[in-house]
N, C-alpha and C positions, 0 to 999 in steps of 0.2 A: 133809500132811510128813510128818512121824515126830521131835513137838520132845521125848519121852522124855530127861528130864536126863543133858546130859552127861557122859562119863567119862573121856573123853582132853583134854590142852590141843589136840589137835586138829581136834577136836567145838565148843568150847567155843569156838575163833576164829573156825569159819563160824559160829556164830551169833551173835555178835557181829558178824560182817561182814553178816548178815541183817539186823541193828538195825541196825546202819548204813546199810545198801540203802534200812530201808523210810522210818528217818527220812528220810534224803538228800529221799527222792522228797514228803514229809511233807513238810519244811522249804520247798522249792521253789516246789510248787505252791500249798500257804496260808501261807506267814510263819509266821514263828514263834509272834506269838501264836496262830492258830488250831489249832496242832498241841499236841495230850494224851499224857501217857504213857502214856493207855487207847487213843488212836487207833497208835501208834507199835506198841506188843505187838498190835495186832489187823493192824493192815500186814504186820504182818515173823509172823504166825500165832501167836503165844506168847500164855499169858495173861500178867495184871499180871506175878502172882505170880515166874512165869521172869525174865521180866525186869529183877526185881529180886536175880537171882539173880546177874545182868554191870553195871550201874547204879543209882544208885541217885532217878535223876529226869532230868525233859527235858532239865537244863539238862547234867547230868551227860552225858550222847548227847551232847548238841550241841557242847560241849565235846571230847570226845572224837575226831570227826570232825573237826571243826576243824583238834584237830592235828595227827594226822595226815598233812589235807592244806597244813597251814602245812610240815611238817615236808622236806612230798615239794618241795614249792617251792621251799626253803631252799636243798634239795640241791641243785637245778637252777641255780638261779640265783647261788650260791656258787661253787661250782665254774665257771662262767661269770665270773665278776667276776675270780677268780683269775688268769686269762691277759689281761686291763685290763693294762696296763702306767701308771704313773703319770701322770699326767695326758692322762688318754686325751679324748676330744674327750666332750664329754657328753653326743652322740644317742649315741656307744658302749655309754656304760652306760645311758640308757633304752631303745634295741634291747632288750639284754639282760631288762631290767626289762620290758618290756612283751613280748619275743617268753616266756617262760618263763611270764609269769604267761597269756596266751593254751595253755600249753599245760597249765594245769587249772582248767578250767572248771566245774567245781564247788564250789573254791574260791574265784571268785570270787563266783558261786551263793552264797554265802556269807558274802563280808565283809562287804556291808551290813546283813544280822540281825545280823551280832559287834559292829557299832557300834550300831545303832538300837536295838537291844532286848533283846539278852543280858548287857548287862555292869548294862544294871538288875533284874533276875531274882535272877542266881548270888548263892548265899551267898559268907559271905567266905572260906570251907575252897576252895571253887570257882575261885572268881576267884585265889587267892593259887598255888591250884596251878598253871593256867592261866598266870599274871604270870607266874613263875617261868621256865617252858620259856620261854615271845616272849621276854623278856629273854635269854633263855642265848643261842634264835636270836637276838634283835636282834646283839645286841652284836656278837655272832659277825659282823656285816653290817656292822656300824658298823666296827671295822677294817677289813673292805676298801677302803666308805669314805676313810677319813683319808690309805690309803695308794695312795689310787686320786685326788685332791682330798688335798693335804695343808694345803687351807683349811681343808676342813670336819673340824674335830674334837669330841669329846667331846658336847654338847649339840645338836652345829650337825650333830651326824649320826644323832642322831636325828632330830631336826629332819626330815632330809632326810625320814628311812625311816614317821615319822606325816602327813608330806605326802604321799609318794609312796602308801599307802595307802588315806589320803582321797580323794584325784582317784580311784585306781582303783577305790575302790566306785562314785563318782557316776559316774564313765565306762562302767563297766560298767550300772551299775541305767541310764544313759542308753539302752541300747543294746534293752532287753528292748520288745519291741513285741505289742500286740494287736492283731488284724483290720483293727477302722478305723486302726489307722495305721501299717499298711503300704500300709493302701489311699493314705490321704493321705500317706504318701510317695512312690509309686511318680507321683504328678502333677508334672508338669514345675514347677506351681510350688512344690512345696513337695521337691524333690530335697534342696537347699542343706539341708535342717534337720535331713535324717538322719544323727545320729550316727554319726562314722567311731571307734570304739576305738580301732585301733590307733594315727592320726596322731594326735587329742587326746591322748591319753596318751603317745606320748611326746614331743610337743610338750609339755608338762607337766608333767615328769618333764626333759627339760630345760632352763625354765625355774628353777624350782626350784634343779635345782643353780646356774645359772649366777648366779642373786640368792643363793643362800648363798657362793659363792666372793668375790663381788664387793663380802659384806657385811659 
């Protein structure tokens, strides 16, 4: 592949996308801590200096990928929430949450990394930029939540989101199976232990909503 210096916006975007693709593959396969800036460059077919033209660090690359995926999920979720009437059944909200999450498997793969590793490694400036973007999107979701459920306002709406993301990350991580686990879950005695992401997360979101409404 020809990695001479990009001279157009289109070429620059192509190369950023190549870096994103390489980095995501490494983050998914190896986890955050075992991936280096150099390994991302090598996977993308770049030199380290080439990658520095686009990103300052491994954390910068991750946050760019995550922000893009977060925006995609937000757009899909918010659009559907706008159509929910006031006091819609909690199950309807939960279904939208889970269905739009399931449409973004890459986003789901990176949520546990964000919570476990990234926020302990990023710089103040990187986190400030990311948190500012996230807060803006989350605030728009809290407006929808408060419209649908008048009992859930302000901090309680943000709590629904934070608990929802935590549950999402945990249940998605539980669906990851190696060969040994797959064989075990195929046995009759262990079938009931296999995680059902859609059912379990839908139930969890319903419980969170009902608890916040009652409390």
